[in-house]
N, C-alpha and C positions, 0 to 999 in steps of 0.2 A: 746228547745225540752225537756230537763230534767225537767224544771219547769212545762211544760204542762203534762208530765207524772206524776209528783208528785200531781198536781191538780186533775188529773183524779182519783187518789187513795185517795184524801181527806187529804193531808198534808204530811209533812216530816216523822213523826213518823210511820204512817201506811205504807208509801212507804218503809221505812227501814225494817219494820217487814216482809213485803211481800218478799222483796229481800232476807233477811236472811232465811226465810222459804223455798224459792225455792232452795237456796244454799244447805240447809240441805238435801233436797230430793235427790239432785244429788250427794252429797259428803259423806253423813254419813248414809249409810244403817246400821241399828241396833243401831242408836243413840236414847237416851231417851231425852224427852223434858218436861219442866214444866215452863210455862211462858217464861221468857227470858233466862232460864238456860238450858244447854244441857250437856250430858255426854255420852261418848263412851269409853268402856273398851275393850282392845284387849285380845283375847283368847290365853293364853299361850299354849305351846306344851303339848299335852296329848294323850296317856300315856307318862310318863317320869320316868327316874330313878334319876333325879336331884332334890334336895330339896333346892337349892339356885338359885332363879330366880326372875325376875321382872314381875309384872302385870302392863302393861303400860295403861294409860288412858289419855283422852283429855276432859277437862271440860271448857265450855265457857259461858259467860253471856254478851249478847249484850247491856245491860244497864250499863256495865262496873263496876259491883259490885264485891267486893272481894269474893272469893270462898274458903271454907274450905272442905277438903277431908279427910275421915276416911277410914281405911282399916280393914276389918273383916274377920275372918276365922271360919270354922266349920269343925271339924274332922269327920271321919266316925262314931265315937261314941258319939259326942256332940249332945245335945238336941237343942242348939241354937247357934247363932253367938256370937263371942267375939272379941273385937278390939285388933289388934296388931300394934305396932309401934305408933309413935306420930302423931298428926294431921298434915296434909300437907296444908299449907296456900299458895294458888296460888295468883299471882299478880292480880290486878283489871282487870276484863274482862276475866280472865282465862288463862290457859296454858296447857301444857302437862307435866306429871310427872309419877311416878310409885310407887306402893306398893312393897317393897322389902321383899320377902319371904326368910327365912333362915332355917337352920336345926333345930333351936329352935322353929320354927313355925310348920314346917312339920316334924314330928318325928315318923311316922308310915305308913305302907302301906295301901292303900285304896283310895277311892274317896274323895278328899277334896273340899270344897266349899269356894270360896272367894267372898266377897261382897265389892264393892267400892261405897261409899256414898258421894255425893257432895251436899253442901248446901250453900245458901246465907242467908241474913236476912229474906227472904220471901219465899224461895222455897227449896225443898230437892228432890234429885233424887238418885237412886241406881241401880246398875246392878250387876249380879252374874255370875261367871264363875266357871266351874268345872275342876279339874285336877286330873287325875288318877295317883297316885304315887306308884311305885313298884321298890324296890332295891334288891329283893331276887334274888340270882344268880342261874343259871342252874347248874346241877351237872357236876362235872369234868369228862371228857371222859377218857376211858382207852386207853393207847397207846400200840398198838400191833406190833410195830417195823416197819422196812423198808426193802424192797427188792430192789436190783439193778437189774432191769429186762433187762437192756441193758447197754452199756458203758456209756451212758449219761442220763439215765432215772432211777429215784428212785420212788418206789411205797410206799407211806406212808399209814399204816393201823391203824385204830382206831375203837372204838365203843363208841357211846354216852351213857350217863347215863340214867337210868330209872327215869326221873325226872318229870313225869306227864305232858309231853308236853311242858316243858319250853324251851328246846333246839330247835333252828331253823337252826343253821348253825355251822360249825366248821372251824376255820381259821388255816392255816398251815404256820409255820415260818421255816426259814432255815439259817444256818450259817456254815462256815468252822471251827469255834471254838466250843469247848465243852461247853462253857458258852457264852450266848449272850442275847440280849434284845429282847423279843417278842413284837414287835410293828410294825407300818406301814413300817418301814425301812427294817425289815427282813421278812415281810409277802410275801409269794409267791403265795398264792391262798386261796380259800375257797370252802367248799362243803356245799350246802344246805341240811340239814339232820335233821330229827326229833329225838325224844327221843328213847333210847334203840334200836339203829340201827347200823349195821356194815357199815363202810365207808372206802373209800380209795381215795388217791390223787396221780396222776402221775406227777412228777416234772422233767422237762428237764433242766439240768444244762449246763453251758457254758464250764467250764473247766472239761472235762470228766475224767481226770486223778486224780482230787482232791477228797478228802473225805468230805462228807457233813453230818451235823447233823440237826435233825428236832425236832420241838415241835408243839403241837396242843392245841387249846383252844376252848371251846364251848361258844356260845352267845345265848341270848334269843331275842325276837322280838324288845325290846326297848334298847338293847345295854348292858345289864348286862353280864359280863364275868365270866366264871368259873375259876378254877385253871388252871395252865399251866403244861402240862406233855410232856416229850420228851425222847430221847434216849441218853442223855448225862449222864456221870457217876458222875458228880458233879453239883449240881444246887444251885445257890445262889439267894435267894429271896431278891431283893432290894425293900424296901417299902417306901423310901422317897428320890427319886433321885433329883439331882440338876436340874436347868432349862435345862441344856444341858448334860444329863447323858452320861457316857461312855458306850460303847457297850460291857461291860465285864460281864454281868450277865443277866439271864432271870428275867425280872421284870414285875410287873403288870402295864400295860399301863394306863395312866391317861384317865379319861372319859369313861372307859369301864366297869363300874359297880363295882369297887373295891375302898376301902378306902386306901390311902397311909399313912402308919404309920411312925415310926421314926427309926426302928431298921433294921439291916442287919443280916440275919441268913444263915449260910452255912450248908447244909445237905449232908452227904455222903450216897449214895445209890448204889446198884449194878444194872447192866443193866437189870436183870430179874425182879427187883421190882421197877424200877424207875418210871413207870407209876403211880402205886397206891400210893407209898410213897410220891412222889413229889406232886401229886394232892391233897392229904390230907393236907399236910403242907401248900400249896398255898391257898387252900380253906379256911383255918382257918383265914387268914388275910382278908377275904372278908367282904364287908360292902357296905355302900352307896357310890355312885359315887361322885367324886369331879368335880367342873366345872372350866375350865380355865379362864372364864371371867364371869362378872355379867349378861350378856345377854344370856339367855338360851331360850329353848323351842321355838325357832324361833322368839322371840320378838326382836324388834329393839331397839337401844339405844334412850335415850331421844332426843339427838341431831338429830338423823335420823328421829324421829317422828316429830320434829319441822319442819325439811326441807320438809318432805312429806306433813305435814299439810299446810304449806305456799304455796307449789306448788299446792296442791289441791284447796285451796282457790283462788289462782290466776287464775287457769284454769277455775274454776267455775264462777268467776266474769266475765271473758271475754265472756264465753259462754252465761251466762244469760243476760248480757248487750246487746250482739248482738241480742238475741232473742227478748228482750223488745224493742230495738230500731227499729228493723224490724217491729214488731207488731204495734207500735204506728205510725211509718212512713206510714204504709198501712192505718191505721185509719184516720190519718190527710189528706192523699191523697184522701181518699174516701169522706171526708167532703169538 
């Protein structure tokens, strides 16, 4: 049966080309082709406040030729593309890999263009993706204190900064200590709120006889965080915590639009000025976000892409072979 199918298409090579072409239609929407060479580049997350991420690609050559891939960048102010990183030499026939973007590559806000170029000794392909990078933080909100409106309910009051629309929400954190870490462990809620607006959050506590302390922080639409302000009398800004930091100080949470530095600073403030003073000091440590892992922007790891690619090819082979076998079975039966 298979030999008759090959004969109908005029030989092994043409038959193979047709099969691979049909696979590509089903499996690789957005893939570029040139002769036997193909290239698919995955779009990283955009917009983003991360400048350390991978641009994953898959390049294949069904004639089993070696493939060389080059990575290019173009900043918002550049006139043309320039290469970054070394050439990537794929195994014969191709594979999946990635262009690693770092802070030395993306060093300013705006829309960055990235071009991935794959070539063999006979053909060259390229694809371009755009990434909107922005690590500018929203303004630090002002903290307007808390009211105990019942035995078990605190009302937290604040006002967002007049930051030209950057603020989209305010997160509220709580502790029974005057110093604590403002992170997911102490977060009790959030309020979706724009710039220059008064806001409040009613928090119901479990232990009604205890005293609780609160802090708030503003965020923009891509996760950049402002300074942290609250009603504690002593605020310690921890800028480089260990992997498992203690819960002893209000710190800038990783991955929320702040650079983690190396120093620890204690600031004594009075309850009447804690909002503004703490916010200004915290805001001065702001910067670009750091990333816990190398895989940002929603991209998968190279291993995951390999697994996905192999699974897709396997499923595609089964589907196409079934279709072709059924088609030629019908033709032979008619003859």
